[in-house]
C-alpha positions in Angstrom: 0.0 0.0 0.1 1.2 3.4 -0.9 -0.6 6.9 -0.3 -1.3 9.0 -3.4 0.2 12.3 -3.4 -1.6 15.3 -2.9 -1.0 16.3 -6.6 -2.0 12.5 -8.0 -5.3 12.8 -5.6 -6.3 15.9 -7.0 -6.4 14.6 -10.6 -9.1 12.2 -9.4 -10.8 14.7 -7.2 -11.2 17.0 -10.6 -12.9 14.1 -12.5 -16.8 14.5 -13.3 -19.0 12.8 -15.5 -18.3 15.3 -18.2 -14.7 15.6 -17.3 -12.7 12.4 -17.8 -9.1 12.3 -16.5 -7.5 9.6 -18.2 -4.8 10.0 -20.6 -4.5 8.0 -23.9 -1.3 6.4 -25.5 -1.4 4.9 -28.8 0.8 2.5 -30.7 0.8 1.6 -33.9 2.4 -1.8 -34.7 3.3 -3.5 -37.9 2.7 -7.1 -38.2 4.7 -7.8 -41.2 7.7 -8.6 -39.4 6.5 -11.5 -37.4 5.8 -13.6 -40.9 3.0 -16.2 -41.1 2.6 -16.0 -37.3 -0.8 -14.7 -36.1 -0.9 -12.1 -33.3 -4.5 -11.5 -32.1 -5.9 -10.2 -29.1 -5.0 -13.4 -27.0 -1.6 -13.4 -27.7 -1.3 -9.8 -26.6 -2.7 -10.5 -23.4 -0.3 -13.2 -22.9 2.6 -10.8 -23.9 1.2 -8.1 -21.5 0.6 -10.7 -18.6 4.4 -11.9 -19.1 5.2 -8.0 -18.5 3.1 -7.0 -15.8 5.9 -7.5 -13.2 7.7 -4.4 -14.7 4.5 -2.4 -15.3 3.8 -1.9 -11.8 1.0 0.6 -12.1 -1.1 -1.9 -13.9 -1.3 -3.6 -10.8 -2.4 -0.4 -8.7 -6.1 -0.4 -7.1 -7.6 2.7 -5.7 -8.6 2.2 -2.2 -10.5 5.0 -0.6 -10.3 6.1 3.0 -13.3 5.7 5.2 -15.2 9.4 5.7 -12.7 10.7 3.0 -10.5 11.2 6.0 -7.3 11.5 3.8 -5.9 11.0 0.0 -6.8 7.6 -1.2 -4.2 4.7 -1.5 -2.8 2.4 -4.0 -3.1 -1.2 -3.3 0.1 -2.1 -5.1 -0.1 -5.8 -5.9 -3.7 -6.7 -6.9 -5.2 -9.3 -9.3 -5.4 -8.3 -12.9 -8.4 -9.4 -15.3 -6.6 -9.3 -18.4 -10.0 -10.3 -20.2 -11.6 -7.2 -19.0 -8.7 -4.5 -19.3 -7.5 -5.9 -22.6 -10.4 -5.4 -25.2 -10.8 -5.9 -29.0 -11.9 -3.5 -31.4 -12.4 -3.6 -35.1 -11.9 -0.4 -37.5 -14.2 -0.1 -40.4 -12.7 0.1 -44.0 -10.2 1.6 -45.3 -8.8 1.3 -42.0 -6.8 4.5 -42.3 -5.8 7.7 -39.7 -9.2 8.8 -39.5 -10.7 5.7 -39.1 -8.4 5.1 -36.1 -8.7 8.7 -34.7 -12.5 8.3 -34.8 -12.3 4.8 -32.8 -9.7 6.5 -30.3 -12.5 9.3 -29.8 -15.2 6.7 -28.8 -13.0 5.0 -26.6 -12.0 8.5 -24.6 -15.6 9.1 -24.1 -16.2 6.6 -21.2 -14.7 7.3 -17.9 -12.6 4.3 -16.3 -14.1 1.9 -13.5 -12.4 3.0 -10.0 -13.3 -0.4 -8.5 -10.5 -2.1 -10.9 -7.1 -0.7 -11.6 -7.2 2.6 -13.3 -6.3 1.7 -17.0 -7.8 -0.3 -20.2 -6.1 -1.3 -23.3 -8.0 -1.6 -26.7 -6.4 -4.0 -29.4 -7.3 -2.3 -32.5 -7.4 -4.8 -35.8 -8.7 -3.5 -39.3 -5.7 -0.8 -39.8 -4.4 -0.8 -43.4 -1.1 -2.4 -44.4 -0.8 -5.3 -41.7 -1.0 -3.0 -38.9 -2.8 -3.1 -35.6 -2.8 -0.3 -33.0 -2.9 -0.8 -29.3 -4.5 2.2 -27.4 -4.0 2.5 -23.9 -6.3 4.3 -21.5 -4.6 5.3 -18.1 -6.1 7.5 -15.4 -3.7 10.7 -15.0 -3.7 9.7 -11.2 -1.4 7.1 -12.3 1.3 8.7 -14.2 2.2 12.2 -15.9 3.8 12.3 -19.2 7.4 11.4 -18.0 6.2 8.5 -16.2 4.0 7.4 -19.2 7.1 7.5 -21.3 9.0 5.1 -19.1 6.2 2.9 -18.5 5.9 2.6 -22.5 9.7 2.2 -22.7 9.4 -0.9 -20.3 6.5 -2.3 -22.0 8.2 -2.3 -25.4 11.5 -3.9 -24.1 13.4 -0.5 -24.3 15.5 -0.8 -21.1 18.8 -2.2 -20.8 19.5 -5.6 -19.3 18.0 -9.0 -20.2 14.4 -9.4 -20.2 12.1 -12.2 -19.0 8.6 -12.7 -18.8 6.7 -14.1 -15.7 4.0 -16.5 -15.5 2.4 -15.8 -12.1 2.0 -13.0 -9.6 1.6 -12.8 -5.6 -1.5 -10.9 -4.8 -1.7 -8.7 -1.5 -4.5 -8.9 0.7 -7.1 -5.6 0.8 -6.8 -3.7 4.1 -9.2 -3.7 6.8 -11.1 -0.2 7.6 -8.9 0.1 10.7 -5.4 -0.2 9.3 -6.7 2.2 6.5 -7.8 4.8 9.2 -4.7 4.4 11.2 -2.5 4.6 8.1 -4.3 8.0 7.3 -3.9 9.3 10.8 0.0 8.7 10.6 0.4 10.3 7.6 -1.6 13.3 8.5 1.1 13.7 11.5 3.8 13.5 8.9 2.2 16.1 6.7 2.0 18.5 9.6 5.6 17.7 10.2 6.5 18.7 6.6 4.3 21.8 6.8 7.0 24.1 8.1 9.3 23.3 5.1 6.6 24.0 2.7 5.9 27.5 4.2 9.4 28.0 4.1 10.0 27.0 0.2 6.9 29.0 -0.3 8.3 32.2 1.4 11.5 31.7 -0.5 9.8 31.6 -3.9 7.5 34.9 -2.8 11.1 36.5 -2.0 12.4 35.5 -5.6 9.7 37.0 -7.4 9.6 40.2 -5.1 13.5 40.8 -5.9 13.4 40.1 -9.5 13.6 43.2 -11.8 11.2 41.1 -14.4 7.4 41.8 -14.4 4.8 39.3 -15.3 2.7 40.2 -18.3 -0.8 41.3 -17.8 -2.2 38.3 -19.2 -0.4 36.1 -16.7 -1.5 38.1 -13.7 -5.2 37.2 -14.5 -5.2 33.4 -14.6 -8.8 33.0 -13.4 -10.0 35.4 -16.3 -8.9 33.9 -19.5 -10.5 35.5 -22.6 -13.7 33.9 -23.8 -13.2 31.8 -26.8 -15.1 28.6 -28.6 -12.9 26.4 -26.5 -14.5 27.6 -23.1 -17.6 26.3 -22.1 -19.6 23.5 -20.2 -18.2 20.2 -21.5 -19.7 17.3 -22.8 -19.1 13.8 -22.4 -18.1 12.9 -25.8 -14.8 13.1 -27.1 -13.1 13.8 -30.4 -9.6 12.7 -31.5 -7.1 13.7 -34.1 -3.4 13.1 -35.2 -0.8 14.2 -37.7 2.8 13.1 -38.0 5.7 15.5 -39.0 8.9 14.2 -39.8 11.6 15.1 -36.7 14.1 16.2 -39.2 12.0 18.8 -40.5 11.2 20.3 -37.1 14.9 20.3 -35.8 16.0 21.8 -39.2 13.4 24.7 -38.5 14.0 25.1 -35.0 17.8 25.2 -35.6 17.3 27.8 -38.5 15.2 30.1 -36.2 17.1 29.7 -33.2 14.4 28.5 -31.1 13.7 25.2 -29.3 11.3 22.5 -30.5 9.0 23.5 -27.5 9.0 27.0 -28.7 8.3 25.9 -32.3 5.2 23.7 -31.0 3.6 26.7 -29.2 4.2 28.9 -32.3 2.4 26.2 -34.4 -0.4 26.1 -31.8 -0.7 29.9 -31.8 -1.0 30.2 -35.5 -3.6 27.2 -35.7 -5.6 28.6 -32.7 -5.8 32.1 -34.5 -7.1 30.5 -37.7 -9.7 28.5 -35.3 -10.4 31.5 -33.6 -11.2 33.5 -36.8 -13.5 30.8 -38.2 -15.4 30.2 -34.8 -15.3 33.4 -33.1 -14.8 35.8 -36.0 -12.0 37.3 -33.9 -8.7 36.9 -32.6 -7.8 40.3 -30.4 -6.1 38.9 -27.3 -3.8 36.3 -26.3 -5.0 33.2 -25.0 -3.6 31.4 -22.0 -2.3 27.9 -22.1 -1.3 25.7 -19.4 2.3 23.8 -20.4 3.5 21.0 -18.3 6.7 21.3 -16.7 8.3 18.1 -15.2 10.4 18.6 -12.3 11.5 14.8 -12.4 12.9 13.3 -15.4 14.2 10.3 -13.6 14.2 7.3 -16.3 13.5 4.7 -13.6 10.1 6.7 -12.7 6.7 5.1 -14.0 4.0 6.3 -11.9 2.9 9.4 -10.1 2.7 13.3 -11.0 5.9 15.2 -10.7 5.2 18.3 -12.6 3.5 22.0 -12.7 1.4 23.7 -15.2 3.1 26.8 -16.5 0.7 29.6 -17.6 1.8 30.9 -21.2 0.3 33.7 -23.2 -0.1 32.7 -26.8 0.2 35.5 -29.2 -2.8 34.5 -31.4 -3.4 38.1 -31.8 -0.5 38.8 -33.7 -1.2 38.5 -37.8 2.7 38.1 -38.8 3.7 34.5 -38.7 7.2 35.6 -37.9 6.3 37.9 -35.4 4.3 35.4 -34.0 7.2 33.0 -33.4 9.3 35.6 -31.5 6.4 36.5 -29.5 5.8 32.8 -28.5 9.4 32.3 -28.0 9.7 35.3 -25.5 6.2 34.1 -23.6 7.5 30.7 -23.1 11.0 32.5 -21.7 8.8 34.7 -19.4 6.7 31.9 -18.3 9.7 29.5 -17.4 11.8 32.2 -15.5 8.4 33.1 -13.4 7.9 29.4 -12.8 11.5 28.8 -11.5 11.1 32.0 -9.2 8.2 31.0 -7.3 9.3 27.3 -7.3 8.5 24.3 -9.7 7.4 22.2 -6.6 4.9 24.6 -5.2 1.8 23.4 -6.1 2.7 20.0 -5.9 3.6 20.3 -2.3 0.2 22.4 -1.0 -1.6 19.9 -2.8 -0.7 17.5 -0.1 -3.0 19.6 2.2 -6.3 19.6 0.1 -9.4 18.5 1.6 -10.7 15.6 -0.3 -14.5 15.9 0.2 -14.8 19.5 -0.6 -12.5 19.5 -3.7 -14.3 16.8 -5.1 -17.7 18.6 -4.6 -16.2 21.8 -5.8 -15.1 20.5 -8.9 -18.2 18.6 -9.5 -20.4 22.0 -9.2 -17.8 24.1 -11.5 -17.8 21.2 -14.4 -21.5 22.0 -14.9 -21.2 25.8 -14.4 -20.5 28.2 -17.4 -19.1 31.5 -16.4 -16.2 33.3 -15.1 -14.9 30.0 -13.3 -11.9 29.2 -15.6 -8.5 29.2 -15.3 -7.1 28.8 -18.5 -8.2 28.5 -22.3 -6.4 25.0 -23.2 -3.6 22.7 -22.4 -0.5 22.1 -24.7 2.0 19.5 -24.2 5.3 18.6 -25.4 7.0 15.3 -23.9 10.1 13.6 -25.7 9.2 9.9 -26.5 11.6 6.7 -26.8 14.3 7.5 -29.1 14.4 3.7 -30.4 11.8 1.6 -32.1 10.1 -0.7 -29.7 8.9 -4.2 -30.1 5.6 -6.0 -28.8 5.5 -9.8 -29.4 8.1 -9.3 -32.2 6.5 -7.0 -33.8 7.8 -3.3 -34.7 6.2 -0.2 -33.0 6.0 2.4 -36.0 4.1 5.3 -34.3 3.3 6.5 -31.0 0.8 9.2 -30.2 -0.4 10.6 -26.6 -2.7 13.1 -25.3 -3.9 14.3 -22.1 -7.4 15.1 -20.7 -9.6 18.4 -21.6 -10.2 19.7 -18.0 -13.4 21.5 -16.7 -14.5 24.6 -18.9 -11.5 23.9 -21.2 -12.6 21.7 -24.5 -9.4 21.5 -26.2 -6.0 19.6 -25.6 -2.9 19.5 -27.9 -0.4 16.9 -26.9 2.9 16.3 -29.1 5.3 13.3 -28.6 8.4 12.5 -30.3 9.4 8.7 -31.3 12.4 8.1 -33.4 12.2 10.2 -36.6 8.7 11.5 -35.9 6.8 14.3 -34.0 3.4 13.2 -33.5 0.5 15.9 -32.8 -2.6 14.4 -31.0 -5.6 16.6 -30.6 -8.6 15.8 -28.2 -11.8 17.7 -27.6 -15.2 17.5 -26.7 -18.2 17.6 -29.5 -19.0 21.2 -28.7 -15.6 22.7 -29.3 -15.0 22.0 -33.0 -16.7 20.4 -36.1 -13.9 18.1 -36.9 -10.6 17.8 -34.7 -8.5 17.4 -37.8 -9.3 21.1 -38.4 -6.8 21.7 -35.5 -4.1 19.3 -37.0 -4.6 20.5 -40.3 -4.3 24.3 -39.1 -1.0 23.1 -37.4 0.4 21.5 -40.6 -0.3 24.8 -42.3 1.1 27.0 -39.8 4.3 24.9 -39.7 4.6 25.1 -43.5 4.1 28.9 -43.0 7.2 29.1 -40.5 9.5 27.2 -42.8 8.6 29.7 -45.2 9.5 32.5 -42.9 12.8 30.7 -42.3 13.5 30.7 -45.8 13.0 27.0 -45.9 11.2 24.6 -48.4 7.2 24.4 -47.5 7.1 21.1 -48.7 7.4 18.5 -45.7 9.2 15.4 -45.8 7.1 12.4 -45.9 7.2 9.9 -43.0 7.1 6.4 -44.7 6.6 4.9 -41.4 3.5 6.6 -40.3 0.2 6.2 -41.4 -0.7 8.6 -44.5 -2.2 12.0 -43.4 
């Protein structure tokens, strides 16, 4: 048994019937390399069963504390019913990118069952060119982007050393109510003991901010009043999903020519795409948007669970019509946001989250999720996560593509997540069905903006085709 951190628990408390807090990890797998041998859902279950010993979070079961006296706990070694957790799915013809994206949107539209380990996998058949897809649906309370990437690497045998599958697993007994209450009481005492250190950490951060000569932009001083937009409304439960792939070589060439980071480039592409969508849906783009960009403070390659990040608010310059100037402003905004984040202390929110009371916070988010008004913190979430640098294998078959996306949050109907994988930069977009007519509008606009940025950099706007990826 181990206690969820306050930040992990917060990601549980914010979940409501229309705000699902699971993340999605999608691996496209080429079966051509395994010859005449078949590889179906039962074969995949066998492979996964043999690897559960190194995928620890898949054997975690959520245990609530009586009377919500403290944050829940993980029962670490529970039984896993792979017939339940690993489910078959078949795509309609022709089995291309759009058909897979529509299936993933349907998979994302239902919450996970909290009485079981908080994950599901879908074995998707019917993809063109002898491929399948594995869609992992994992609760955010289990793992953030960095932990998920490490977990994925374990599942694809990318870690060093000999690998052996396992046939059986010991199961820990469920705790009694009295054990849970006693453990909660002891942990509360430990938290009280850590409170002076948390207050000192906060005071040091406030002191650094006050001494700094840099001032926050006006947009970042109003986090609870982001500008209204087509993205911000009461969410529906239904999810829409879309993907696109860029050649990582094109992305690196562009960022190098412009002298910016890949993260700056992702924010620039997002700004241009969102400007296009704002002009379509709202008829104007006259104010910067507030994007929450996760920034990890624990990059340990051995970490496969938990959340060790803070959301950094970045003012996206969607009000700037000139592409080159928009890139410059996006880079400047990202730099200011990172500097402010480091000044105040990257762990500030995570440390104080340990002290949030479970029942009132759950009730507050349930109320906020159905309320439309000035209760929004941000316009959207944008993530950029470095994925595996080597091609993975599952049952001897090659993983050709990986996509990932985080959840959309209360009042914010759009999330853009970018993951790199070997020679690809893969874009994933999730929205509810009240935000856009078609989520591919977002991915198409991002590709168009990338071409515009390349033209501004004096580079060809013809993009390299990634032969290993599904056709756009």
